[in-house]
SERO-4910 file (N, C-alpha, C, O; in steps of 0.05 Angstrom, whole numbers):
BEGIN
 pado doro    nc1    nc2    nc3   cac1   cac2   cac3    cc1    cc2    cc3    oc1    oc2    oc3
  Met    A      3   -152    112      3   -143    139     32   -135    147     50   -151    144
  Asp    A     35   -108    157     57    -93    160     56    -89    190     55    -65    197
  Lys    A     55   -107    207     52   -104    236     76   -118    253     87   -139    246
  Asp    A     81   -104    274     99   -116    292     81   -124    317     76   -107    334
  Thr    A     73   -149    318     50   -157    335     64   -160    364     49   -164    384
  Asp    A     92   -158    368    104   -158    393     97   -134    410     95   -134    434
  Val    A     93   -112    392     87    -84    405     61    -86    417     43    -97    404
  Gln    A     57    -76    441     32    -73    454     18    -47    446     27    -25    453
  Arg    A     -3    -50    430    -17    -24    424    -36    -17    447    -48    -34    460
  Pro    A    -37     10    449    -58     20    466    -86     12    460    -93     12    436
  Lys    A   -103      4    480   -129     -5    475   -145     18    462   -141     42    468
  Arg    A   -161     11    444   -176     32    429   -197     46    445   -213     32    457
  Arg    A   -197     72    446   -218     85    458   -239     94    438   -233    104    416
  Ile    A   -265     90    446   -284     96    426   -290    129    429   -298    140    450
  Gln    A   -284    141    405   -284    169    403   -292    179    373   -282    168    354
  Ala    A   -307    196    370   -315    206    343   -294    225    337   -287    244    351
  Phe    A   -283    218    313   -259    236    301   -271    248    276   -279    233    258
  Gly    A   -270    275    274   -278    289    251   -251    299    237   -229    294    247
  Arg    A   -253    313    213   -230    323    199   -213    343    215   -189    343    214
  Arg    A   -230    361    231   -215    378    246   -198    366    271   -175    375    277
  Ala    A   -211    347    282   -197    333    305   -172    321    296   -151    324    308
  Val    A   -174    306    272   -148    293    261   -129    313    255   -106    307    263
  Leu    A   -132    335    242   -116    355    234   -103    367    260    -79    371    261
  Arg    A   -119    374    278   -111    386    302    -91    369    320    -73    380    333
  Gly    A    -98    342    320    -80    324    334    -55    318    323    -37    310    338
  Ala    A    -53    323    295    -27    317    281    -12    343    286     13    342    289
  Ala    A    -26    368    289    -10    389    290      7    395    317     28    407    319
  Val    A     -8    383    338      2    386    366     29    368    369     27    343    367
  Gly    A     52    379    373     76    368    383     91    353    361    114    345    365
  Ala    A     78    348    336     92    332    316     99    346    291    104    334    270
  Ala    A     98    374    292    104    392    271     84    389    246     89    394    222
  Ala    A     62    382    256     38    382    237     42    365    210     37    374    188
  Ser    A     51    341    215     57    324    193     35    320    170     40    317    146
  Leu    A     10    320    182    -10    314    162    -14    339    145    -24    337    122
  Leu    A     -6    363    155     -9    389    140     19    395    128     22    399    104
  Ala    A     39    396    144     64    406    135     82    387    117    101    396    103
  Ala    A     76    360    119     89    341    102     80    342     77     94    331     60
  Thr    A     55    356     67     50    358     41     64    382     26     60    383      2
  Thr    A     77    399     38     91    423     26    118    412     17    130    392     26
  Asp    A    128    430     -3    152    418    -16    175    421      3    178    441     17
  Ala    A    192    398      4    218    402     17    235    420      3    249    435     15
  Thr    A    234    420    -25    242    439    -43    220    443    -62    200    429    -60
  Ala    A    222    462    -82    199    464   -101    195    436   -117    172    428   -122
  Thr    A    214    424   -123    210    398   -137    238    385   -135    258    398   -128
  Ala    A    238    359   -142    263    344   -143    279    357   -168    270    356   -191
  Ala    A    304    367   -159    319    384   -179    329    367   -201    334    377   -223
  His    A    331    341   -198    346    320   -218    325    309   -234    332    293   -252
  Arg    A    296    314   -229    278    298   -244    254    318   -251    243    331   -234
  Gly    A    247    318   -277    223    334   -283    197    324   -273    193    300   -270
  Ala    A    178    342   -266    152    333   -256    137    318   -276    136    328   -299
  Pro    A    123    296   -270    104    286   -289     81    300   -296     70    316   -280
  Ala    A     72    296   -317     49    313   -332     25    311   -314     15    290   -307
  Ala    A     16    333   -308    -10    331   -294    -32    326   -310    -35    337   -332
  Gly    A    -49    307   -298    -73    296   -314    -64    274   -330    -81    265   -346
  Ser    A    -42    264   -330    -33    240   -348    -43    216   -330    -46    194   -341
  Ala    A    -48    219   -304    -56    195   -285    -68    209   -260    -62    232   -255
  Ser    A    -85    196   -246    -91    201   -220    -90    182   -200    -91    158   -208
  Phe    A    -86    186   -175    -82    168   -154   -102    173   -130   -108    195   -121
  Arg    A   -111    148   -119   -129    149    -99   -118    131    -76   -116    108    -83
  Trp    A   -110    138    -51   -101    121    -34   -126    104    -22   -147    116    -17
  Leu    A   -124     80    -20   -145     62     -9   -140     53     21   -154     36     32
  Gly    A   -119     68     33   -112     58     57    -95     35     59    -92     19     40
  Thr    A    -83     31     83    -62     12     87    -40     17     63    -29     39     63
  Ser    A    -34     -2     45    -16      1     23    -31      3     -3    -20      3    -24
  Gly    A    -57      6     -1    -73      3    -26    -74     32    -44    -73     55    -35
  Trp    A    -76     24    -71    -78     48    -86    -99     40   -109   -101     18   -119
  Arg    A   -114     62   -117   -127     63   -145   -113     81   -164   -112    105   -159
  Ile    A   -103     72   -185    -91     88   -205   -108     89   -231   -112     68   -242
  Asp    A   -117    112   -240   -133    112   -267   -114    129   -286   -101    149   -281
  Val    A   -117    115   -308   -101    127   -331   -116    124   -354   -120    102   -364
  Gly    A   -127    149   -365   -142    150   -386   -167    132   -391   -172    122   -412
  Gly    A   -182    131   -367   -205    113   -367   -200     84   -360   -219     68   -359
  Arg    A   -176     77   -355   -167     53   -347   -160     51   -318   -148     70   -308
  Thr    A   -166     30   -302   -159     32   -274   -141      9   -265   -146    -14   -274
  Val    A   -121     12   -250   -104     -7   -237   -107     -5   -210   -108     17   -199
  Leu    A   -109    -26   -195   -110    -30   -165    -84    -43   -155    -72    -60   -168
  Phe    A    -77    -33   -135    -51    -44   -116    -66    -51    -90    -80    -35    -79
  Asp    A    -62    -76    -80    -70    -85    -53    -97    -71    -43    -98    -60    -22
  Pro    A   -117    -74    -58   -142    -64    -50   -158    -75    -27   -174    -93    -31
  Tyr    A   -154    -64     -6   -165    -75     21   -189    -54     27   -183    -32     37
  Ile    A   -211    -59     23   -235    -39     27   -252    -42     51   -259    -24     66
  Thr    A   -258    -69     53   -277    -76     74   -272    -71    101   -290    -64    116
  Arg    A   -244    -74    109   -230    -64    133   -247    -73    160   -255    -56    176
  Phe    A   -251   -100    162   -262   -112    185   -245   -111    210   -220   -108    209
  Arg    A   -257   -114    232   -243   -115    256   -232   -145    263   -245   -165    260
  Thr    A   -208   -144    272   -191   -167    280   -184   -167    308   -176   -188    318
  Gly    A   -188   -146    322   -178   -141    349   -147   -132    350   -135   -129    371
  Leu    A   -136   -129    327   -109   -118    326   -105    -90    341    -86    -85    355
  Phe    A   -126    -73    334   -122    -49    345   -137    -43    371   -139    -21    381
  Asp    A   -149    -70    383   -164    -65    405   -153    -82    430   -168    -89    449
  Gly    A   -128    -87    428   -114   -100    452   -106   -131    447    -94   -144    463
  Gly    A   -114   -139    422   -104   -168    418   -117   -178    394   -141   -177    390
  Leu    A    -98   -190    373   -108   -203    350   -120   -225    351   -109   -243    365
  Glu    A   -141   -230    338   -157   -256    341   -154   -270    313   -166   -263    293
  Pro    A   -138   -290    314   -132   -306    289   -156   -321    273   -156   -328    249
  Gly    A   -174   -325    290   -198   -338    278   -221   -320    271   -245   -326    270
  Thr    A   -211   -293    266   -231   -272    256   -240   -281    228   -224   -288    211
  Lys    A   -267   -281    223   -276   -292    196   -269   -270    174   -269   -246    179
  Leu    A   -263   -280    152   -259   -263    127   -285   -254    116   -303   -270    113
  Arg    A   -289   -230    110   -311   -221     96   -305   -199     75   -284   -186     76
  Ser    A   -324   -194     57   -318   -172     35   -348   -161     29   -366   -175     20
  Asp    A   -349   -135     34   -374   -118     29   -374   -113     -4   -357    -98    -13
  Pro    A   -392   -123    -20   -396   -118    -45   -402    -92    -52   -391    -83    -72
  Gly    A   -418    -78    -38   -426    -51    -44   -406    -31    -38   -404    -10    -52
  Leu    A   -390    -38    -17   -370    -18     -9   -347    -23    -27   -333     -4    -32
  Val    A   -342    -46    -38   -317    -50    -58   -326    -36    -81   -311    -18    -91
  Arg    A   -349    -41    -92   -356    -29   -115   -355      1   -116   -347     12   -136
  Glu    A   -362     13    -96   -361     42    -91   -333     53    -97   -330     73   -109
  His    A   -311     38    -86   -285     46    -88   -268     38   -110   -250     52   -116
  Val    A   -273     17   -123   -253      5   -143   -263     11   -171   -246     10   -189
  Gly    A   -288     16   -178   -297     20   -205   -295     -6   -222   -304    -27   -212
  Arg    A   -283     -6   -246   -280    -30   -262   -252    -33   -271   -243    -30   -293
  Pro    A   -238    -41   -249   -211    -45   -254   -201    -67   -273   -212    -89   -273
  Glu    A   -181    -60   -289   -171    -78   -310   -146    -94   -299   -141   -116   -310
  Ile    A   -130    -86   -280   -110   -101   -269   -110    -96   -239   -115    -74   -229
  Val    A   -104   -116   -226   -103   -115   -198    -75   -131   -191    -69   -153   -198
  Leu    A    -60   -112   -174    -30   -121   -166    -30   -129   -137    -39   -114   -120
  Val    A    -21   -152   -131    -21   -160   -102      8   -164    -92     23   -179   -104
  Ser    A     15   -149    -70     41   -150    -58     45   -177    -45     65   -191    -50
  His    A     26   -185    -26     26   -210    -11      0   -217     -4    -20   -205    -11
  Ser    A      0   -239     11    -29   -251     15    -41   -252     43    -58   -268     50
  His    A    -28   -232     59    -42   -227     86    -71   -211     82    -74   -198     61
  Trp    A    -89   -213     99   -114   -206     94   -115   -179     89   -132   -173     72
  Asp    A   -102   -161    100   -104   -132     96    -94   -122     70    -91    -98     66
  His    A    -87   -143     51    -79   -138     27    -93   -151      4    -95   -141    -18
  Ile    A   -103   -175     11   -116   -194    -10   -146   -197     -3   -161   -206    -21
  Ala    A   -157   -190     22   -184   -203     31   -206   -193      6   -222   -211     -2
  Asp    A   -207   -172     -3   -227   -161    -25   -219   -172    -49   -236   -174    -66
  Val    A   -196   -181    -56   -185   -186    -84   -203   -209    -97   -210   -207   -120
  Pro    A   -210   -229    -82   -230   -252    -96   -253   -238   -108   -260   -241   -131
  Leu    A   -264   -223    -89   -290   -210    -97   -286   -194   -124   -300   -196   -144
  Ile    A   -266   -178   -121   -260   -157   -146   -256   -175   -170   -266   -170   -192
  Ala    A   -239   -196   -166   -231   -210   -193   -257   -225   -204   -260   -227   -229
  Arg    A   -274   -236   -186   -298   -253   -197   -316   -230   -208   -329   -235   -229
  Ser    A   -318   -208   -197   -341   -191   -207   -331   -173   -227   -348   -160   -239
  Thr    A   -311   -170   -234   -299   -151   -255   -286   -164   -277   -286   -154   -299
  Gly    A   -275   -187   -272   -260   -200   -293   -230   -191   -295   -216   -200   -313
  Ala    A   -220   -174   -277   -195   -165   -279   -174   -181   -276   -176   -200   -261
  Arg    A   -151   -177   -289   -127   -194   -286   -112   -188   -262   -105   -165   -257
  Val    A   -107   -211   -245    -93   -206   -219    -63   -216   -225    -58   -237   -237
  Val    A    -48   -201   -215    -16   -204   -218     -5   -209   -190     -6   -191   -174
  Gly    A      4   -232   -182     16   -239   -156     32   -262   -154     41   -272   -174
  Thr    A     38   -271   -131     56   -294   -127     39   -320   -131     15   -320   -135
  Glu    A     58   -346   -129     44   -368   -132     25   -375   -111      5   -389   -115
  Thr    A     31   -364    -85     12   -368    -64    -15   -351    -68    -37   -360    -63
  Thr    A    -11   -328    -77    -33   -312    -85    -49   -328   -106    -73   -327   -103
  Phe    A    -40   -339   -123    -52   -355   -146    -69   -378   -134    -93   -381   -140
  His    A    -57   -393   -116    -68   -415   -102    -96   -410    -87   -117   -423    -89
  Leu    A    -90   -386    -70   -112   -378    -54   -133   -367    -69   -156   -372    -62
  Leu    A   -129   -351    -92   -150   -342   -108   -166   -363   -121   -190   -360   -125
  Val    A   -152   -383   -129   -163   -408   -142   -186   -421   -122   -209   -428   -129
  Ala    A   -174   -422    -97   -193   -434    -76   -217   -419    -71   -238   -430    -65
  Phe    A   -214   -392    -73   -236   -372    -72   -255   -375    -96   -276   -363    -95
  Gly    A   -249   -389   -116   -265   -388   -140   -259   -372   -163   -275   -372   -182
  Val    A   -237   -359   -162   -228   -344   -186   -216   -360   -207   -202   -379   -203
  Asp    A   -223   -351   -233   -214   -365   -256   -187   -366   -255   -176   -344   -252
  Pro    A   -169   -391   -259   -140   -389   -258   -131   -374   -284   -109   -364   -284
  Gly    A   -144   -372   -305   -137   -358   -328   -137   -327   -326   -127   -313   -343
  Gln    A   -149   -318   -304   -148   -290   -297   -123   -283   -282   -117   -259   -281
  Ile    A   -107   -302   -270    -85   -295   -255    -58   -299   -266    -53   -321   -277
  Ser    A    -39   -280   -264    -14   -283   -276      6   -284   -252      9   -264   -238
  Val    A     20   -307   -248     38   -312   -230     66   -301   -238     76   -306   -260
  Val    A     76   -286   -219    103   -272   -223    121   -275   -200    112   -280   -178
  Lys    A    145   -273   -204    167   -276   -182    183   -251   -175    194   -249   -153
  Gly    A    186   -230   -195    200   -208   -192    223   -210   -215    236   -231   -220
  Gly    A    225   -185   -228    242   -183   -252    225   -181   -276    235   -171   -296
  Glu    A    199   -188   -276    185   -188   -300    178   -157   -307    176   -141   -289
  Val    A    175   -152   -333    167   -127   -342    143   -132   -363    146   -142   -385
  Leu    A    118   -124   -351     94   -132   -364     83   -107   -380     86    -85   -370
  Asp    A     73   -110   -402     65    -87   -418     34    -95   -421     26   -115   -433
  Phe    A     16    -75   -409    -13    -80   -411    -21    -54   -430    -32    -34   -420
  Asp    A    -16    -56   -453    -24    -39   -476    -20    -10   -467    -40      5   -468
  Gly    A      4     -2   -459     14     24   -454     15     28   -422     26     49   -414
  Ile    A      5     13   -406     10     14   -377     30     -7   -372     24    -31   -375
  Thr    A     55      0   -363     77    -20   -359     79    -25   -329     80     -6   -314
  Val    A     81    -50   -322     85    -59   -297    110    -74   -292    112    -96   -304
  Gln    A    128    -66   -276    152    -77   -272    146    -90   -241    135    -79   -222
  Val    A    157   -117   -242    151   -132   -218    177   -133   -204    197   -141   -215
  Val    A    178   -127   -179    200   -126   -162    202   -146   -142    183   -147   -126
  Ser    A    222   -162   -140    225   -179   -116    226   -165    -92    241   -146    -90
  Ser    A    211   -171    -70    214   -155    -45    215   -173    -21    220   -197    -23
  Leu    A    210   -160      3    211   -172     29    187   -163     46    178   -140     42
  His    A    176   -179     65    160   -171     81    173   -155    105    196   -159    111
  Ser    A    157   -139    118    168   -125    144    173   -147    165    165   -170    161
  Arg    A    187   -139    188    192   -159    207    190   -148    233    191   -123    237
  Asn    A    187   -165    253    181   -156    281    209   -152    296    230   -156    284
  Lys    A    207   -144    323    230   -138    334    250   -163    337    274   -160    343
  Arg    A    239   -187    333    256   -211    333    268   -217    308    280   -238    305
  His    A    265   -198    288    274   -200    261    261   -223    246    273   -235    228
  Ser    A    236   -230    254    218   -250    242    198   -239    227    191   -216    231
  Tyr    A    185   -256    207    163   -249    192    139   -252    209    139   -267    228
  Phe    A    118   -237    201     92   -242    212     76   -263    193     75   -259    169
  Ala    A     66   -284    206     50   -305    191     63   -310    164     51   -303    144
  Pro    A     85   -322    163     98   -329    139     85   -357    129     68   -369    142
  Gly    A     96   -365    104     87   -391     93     83   -387     64     80   -364     56
  Thr    A     82   -406     47     76   -406     20     60   -432     13     62   -452     26
  Leu    A     45   -431     -8     30   -451    -17     39   -460    -44     46   -444    -61
  Asn    A     41   -486    -48     46   -498    -76     24   -511    -89     26   -523   -110
  Ala    A      2   -509    -77    -24   -519    -88    -48   -505    -74    -45   -495    -51
  Pro    A    -72   -505    -88    -94   -493    -72   -100   -510    -47    -99   -534    -47
  Pro    A   -108   -494    -24   -118   -507     -2   -144   -522     -6   -160   -515    -23
  Ala    A   -148   -543      8   -172   -563      3   -197   -550      4   -215   -556    -11
  Thr    A   -200   -530     22   -226   -513     22   -217   -485     23   -194   -480     30
  Ala    A   -235   -467     17   -231   -438     12   -223   -427     39   -236   -435     59
  Pro    A   -203   -409     42   -197   -398     69   -222   -383     83   -236   -369     68
  Ser    A   -227   -385    106   -247   -372    119   -241   -353    143   -258   -339    154
  Thr    A   -214   -354    151   -208   -338    172   -181   -324    165   -167   -333    147
  Ile    A   -173   -302    179   -148   -290    173   -125   -305    177   -104   -298    165
  Ser    A   -125   -327    193   -105   -344    197    -97   -363    174    -76   -376    172
  Asp    A   -118   -363    155   -116   -383    136   -100   -371    111    -97   -383     89
  Leu    A    -89   -346    116    -76   -330     93    -51   -325     99    -46   -305    111
  Pro    A    -29   -343     92      1   -337     96      9   -313     77     -4   -307     56
  Glu    A     33   -302     87     44   -285     69     49   -292     41     40   -278     22
  Gly    A     65   -314     38     66   -324      8     86   -310     -6     82   -307    -30
  Asp    A    109   -299      6    129   -281     -7    116   -255    -12     91   -252     -9
  Thr    A    135   -235    -19    125   -205    -22    138   -195    -46    160   -202    -53
  Leu    A    124   -180    -60    131   -166    -85    127   -136    -81    110   -127    -64
  Ala    A    141   -119    -96    134    -92   -100    128    -90   -132    130   -109   -147
  Phe    A    119    -65   -138    110    -59   -167    117    -32   -171    115    -14   -154
  Gln    A    128    -28   -200    129     -2   -209    110      1   -230    114    -14   -250
  Val    A     92     16   -232     73     23   -252     77     48   -264     76     69   -251
  Thr    A     81     47   -292     86     72   -309     61     74   -331     54     55   -346
  Ala    A     52    100   -330     28    104   -348     42    117   -370     55    138   -367
  Gly    A     38    105   -393     48    112   -420     78    118   -423     94    112   -405
  Asn    A     84    129   -444    114    133   -449    125    154   -431    149    153   -427
  Asp    A    110    172   -420    120    197   -408    114    193   -376    122    211   -361
  Gly    A    103    175   -368     99    169   -337     70    182   -332     53    187   -348
  Pro    A     71    186   -305     90    181   -284     95    154   -278     79    137   -287
  Ser    A    117    146   -264    122    120   -256    120    121   -224    131    138   -210
  Ala    A    103    101   -215     99    101   -187    110     71   -175    103     50   -185
  Phe    A    126     73   -155    137     51   -141    119     45   -115    116     62    -97
  Leu    A    108     21   -115     88     13    -97     98    -11    -79    105    -33    -88
  Met    A     97     -4    -51    104    -22    -32     81    -33    -14     65    -17     -5
  Gly    A     79    -58     -8     62    -68     11     72    -79     38     58    -90     54
  Ala    A     98    -76     40    108    -81     69    136    -62     72    147    -52     53
  Ser    A    145    -61     96    169    -45    101    193    -58    103    207    -56    123
  Asp    A    200    -73     80    228    -83     78    231    -84     48    212    -78     33
  Phe    A    256    -92     38    261    -89      8    286   -105      1    303   -110     18
  Ser    A    289   -111    -23    313   -121    -36    329    -97    -47    320    -84    -66
  Glu    A    352    -90    -35    364    -64    -48    373    -71    -74    372    -54    -91
  Gln    A    383    -93    -81    391    -99   -108    368    -98   -128    371    -90   -151
  Ala    A    342   -107   -117    323   -107   -136    309    -81   -143    296    -79   -163
  Val    A    312    -60   -125    300    -35   -129    321    -16   -143    313      6   -151
  Gln    A    348    -24   -145    368     -5   -155    362      2   -182    356    -14   -199
  Gly    A    363     29   -187    359     36   -214    331     41   -225    327     50   -248
  Leu    A    312     35   -209    284     38   -215    277     71   -222    264     78   -241
  Gly    A    287     85   -205    284    113   -209    256    122   -214    252    135   -234
  Pro    A    237    117   -195    209    125   -199    205    156   -196    221    170   -184
  Asp    A    182    166   -207    175    194   -199    164    196   -174    168    215   -159
  Leu    A    147    174   -167    132    175   -144    137    149   -129    137    128   -141
  Ala    A    142    149   -101    147    126    -88    129    123    -61    132    138    -41
  Met    A    112    104    -63     89    100    -44    106     81    -20    109     57    -26
  Val    A    115     89      0    136     74     19    121     66     42    105     81     53
  Ala    A    125     45     49    111     34     76    126     41     99    150     35    100
  Val    A    112     55    119    123     65    141    135     39    158    121     19    157
  Pro    A    157     39    172    164     14    187    152     16    215    146     38    226
  Ala    A    149     -8    227    137     -5    255    160    -12    276    153    -20    298
  Gly    A    187    -10    269    208    -10    286    235     -6    268    237      1    244
  Asp    A    254    -12    283    281     -7    268    294    -36    264    318    -39    266
  Ala    A    278    -56    258    292    -83    254    308    -84    225    328    -97    222
  Val    A    298    -69    206    313    -66    182    333    -45    182    327    -22    187
  Phe    A    359    -53    176    381    -35    181    378    -10    163    375    -14    139
  Arg    A    377     12    173    378     40    154    355     38    134    359     46    111
  Tyr    A    334     29    141    310     26    121    308     47    104    309     43     79
  Thr    A    304     69    114    293     96     98    317    105     81    313    109     57
  Ser    A    343    108     93    363    119     78    372    100     55    379    108     33
  Arg    A    372     75     61    381     54     40    360     52     15    366     49     -9
  Leu    A    335     55     25    312     53      4    313     78    -15    311     76    -39
  Leu    A    315     99     -3    313    123    -16    338    127    -35    335    136    -58
  Arg    A    361    120    -26    385    121    -40    382    103    -66    388    112    -88
  Ala    A    373     76    -61    371     56    -83    352     65   -104    354     59   -128
  Leu    A    330     81    -93    310     91   -113    316    118   -125    299    131   -138
  Asp    A    341    126   -120    351    152   -132    336    177   -122    332    197   -136
  Arg    A    327    175    -97    315    198    -85    290    210   -101    291    231   -113
  Pro    A    269    195   -100    245    200   -118    235    229   -113    235    240    -91
  Gly    A    226    242   -134    215    269   -133    195    270   -111    197    289    -95
  Val    A    175    252   -106    154    251    -89    154    226    -69    158    204    -79
  Val    A    151    228    -46    153    206    -27    126    206    -12    120    225      2
  Val    A    112    185    -14     83    183     -2     84    159     22     84    135     15
  Pro    A     85    167     46     83    147     67     55    133     66     34    145     63
  Val    A     56    104     70     33     88     70     36     66     90     57     61     99
  His    A     12     53     96     13     31    117     21     43    145     36     31    160
  Trp    A      9     69    150     13     78    179    -13     81    190    -15     89    213
  Asp    A    -36     76    177    -62     80    185    -73     56    202    -62     34    200
  Asn    A    -95     61    219   -114     41    230   -130     32    208   -148     46    200
  Phe    A   -124      8    198   -137     -2    172   -165    -16    180   -179    -28    163
  Glu    A   -171    -14    205   -198    -26    213   -219     -5    215   -241    -11    223
  Glu    A   -212     21    209   -230     42    210   -240     48    180   -224     47    161
  Pro    A   -264     55    176   -276     57    151   -262     80    131   -252    100    141
  Leu    A   -263     74    107   -249     95     90   -267    121     85   -259    141     73
  Ser    A   -290    118     97   -308    144     96   -298    166    118   -306    189    116
  Glu    A   -281    157    137   -272    174    156   -241    182    150   -225    167    137
  Pro    A   -234    205    160   -207    212    156   -187    191    168   -196    178    187
  Pro    A   -164    187    161   -144    170    170   -137    171    199   -130    193    207
  Arg    A   -138    153    215   -128    153    241   -102    136    242   -102    114    231
  Arg    A    -83    145    254    -56    133    259    -58    107    274    -72    104    294
  Asp    A    -43     88    264    -34     66    279    -13     73    300     10     78    293
  Pro    A    -21     72    325     -4     84    349     27     72    348     46     85    357
  Val    A     30     46    337     57     34    334     74     48    315     98     51    319
  Met    A     62     59    294     78     70    271     83    101    277     66    118    283
  Asp    A    111    105    273    120    137    281    120    148    254    141    148    240
  Leu    A     98    156    246     97    171    220    113    196    219    126    202    199
  Asp    A    113    211    242    128    238    245    157    230    241    171    243    226
  Gly    A    165    210    255    195    203    255    206    196    227    229    202    219
  Phe    A    186    180    211    192    169    187    194    196    167    213    197    151
  Val    A    176    218    168    173    239    151    202    256    155    213    268    137
  Ala    A    210    256    182    234    274    187    259    257    176    279    269    171
  Gln    A    258    232    174    281    217    162    281    224    134    302    234    124
  Val    A    260    220    119    259    224     90    267    255     84    280    261     64
  Arg    A    258    272    100    269    301     98    300    305     97    313    319     82
  Arg    A    309    290    117    339    291    124    354    275    101    374    285     91
  Glu    A    346    251     93    359    235     73    354    241     46    369    232     29
  Ser    A    333    256     38    325    263     11    313    289     10    290    293      4
  Pro    A    331    310     17    316    339     18    305    349     -8    290    368     -6
  Thr    A    310    338    -32    297    348    -54    270    333    -60    256    340    -79
  Ser    A    263    312    -44    238    300    -48    215    316    -33    220    327    -11
  Arg    A    192    318    -46    170    330    -35    153    305    -22    149    284    -34
  Ile    A    144    310      3    131    288     18    102    297     20     96    320     27
  Val    A     83    275     14     56    280     11     44    257     31     46    233     25
  Val    A     33    265     55     20    247     71    -12    243     60    -27    262     62
  Pro    A    -18    223     50    -45    221     37    -69    217     52    -66    207     74
  Asp    A    -92    222     43   -116    223     55   -132    205     39   -129    206     14
  Tyr    A   -153    188     50   -171    170     35   -187    186     16   -190    176     -7
  Arg    A   -197    208     22   -220    222      5   -212    241    -16   -229    255    -27
  Thr    A   -185    242    -23   -171    260    -38   -163    243    -64   -153    221    -63
  Thr    A   -168    256    -87   -156    246   -114   -135    261   -121   -138    285   -125
  Tyr    A   -113    251   -123    -86    268   -128    -80    263   -161    -87    243   -173
  Gly    A    -67    284   -170    -57    286   -198    -33    269   -200    -26    255   -182
  Ala    A    -19    270   -223      2    250   -229     27    262   -214     48    249   -211
  Asp    A     25    287   -204     47    294   -188     42    296   -159     57    309   -145
  Met    A     19    279   -150      9    275   -124      5    303   -111     12    306    -87
  Arg    A     -6    323   -125    -18    346   -114    -47    342   -113    -58    330   -131
  Ala    A    -60    352    -94    -88    347    -90   -107    358   -113   -107    381   -120
  Gly    A   -123    339   -123   -139    349   -142   -173    352   -132   -183    374   -129
  Thr    A   -184    332   -130   -211    336   -121   -216    316    -94   -203    295    -91
  Ser    A   -236    326    -78   -243    310    -56   -264    292    -60   -283    300    -74
  Thr    A   -264    270    -51   -287    252    -54   -305    247    -33   -320    227    -33
  Ala    A   -304    266    -12   -319    267     10   -348    276      4   -364    279     22
***
């Protein structure tokens, strides 16, 4: 959950949005970030070679989620597919909102994953993970809190790898570096729904309020010996010391909801050695279906973030992703899934 719940969101207006309406709205007044942000700030990052096209493919699952396919193998990060309503975008969050997971919808988007990486345990990151783990047998990598929650949901403990940050895991050619990280914070410099678990809850969680953050991780996934390497964030804060020297080809960076984190964008891009490609995530209304074009969360200043990235890392190419596009290893659009 990467939200500043102190910010008053405008109430949602019921309106049908097609692809043209979204692109037209993005173009007006905001320098067309949904279109123009995908063009090169320069042709490529001058200091880093482009990853080999075709060595991996990426599909954005909305929020901070990704599906990464490498030679017929699938890695998921924070796969939140069902995207049920909680009131967050309609005038007020309802903590008692029931958790649910749609098996058909999840199956349509995730395939047969081998590895599932979880940044933290808020519902918009973990709600579909129990179903995915139970139905596919995929190995889940996450915090101790994630472990205890999944066990309560009926996931086999033997499927879950507990990590803390600093681990480098070799999954037969797919390398996962676990990065100690931080959750985003609100204007009072506090976390949303903090808390950790040291044992499984007595009963399986049933509402969104039953899911504490449980500490936050980031991950860097590298496909084979030649990459690409992708840095994956689930929330808009980070440990500068932990990310220093990672040097990813691609950085999937969470857009901040405010300025509570000191010089967030510049510090992060510098610590990551100004990645060749920067992909803003966690800026969308994550209660709208993945079958529709992304709609912006009105709290998130996506255009401002894109402008900061251009200013701080002019050699980075910026790609604002779409749900229905499969991207190549260099995050250039490949095929549409619409």
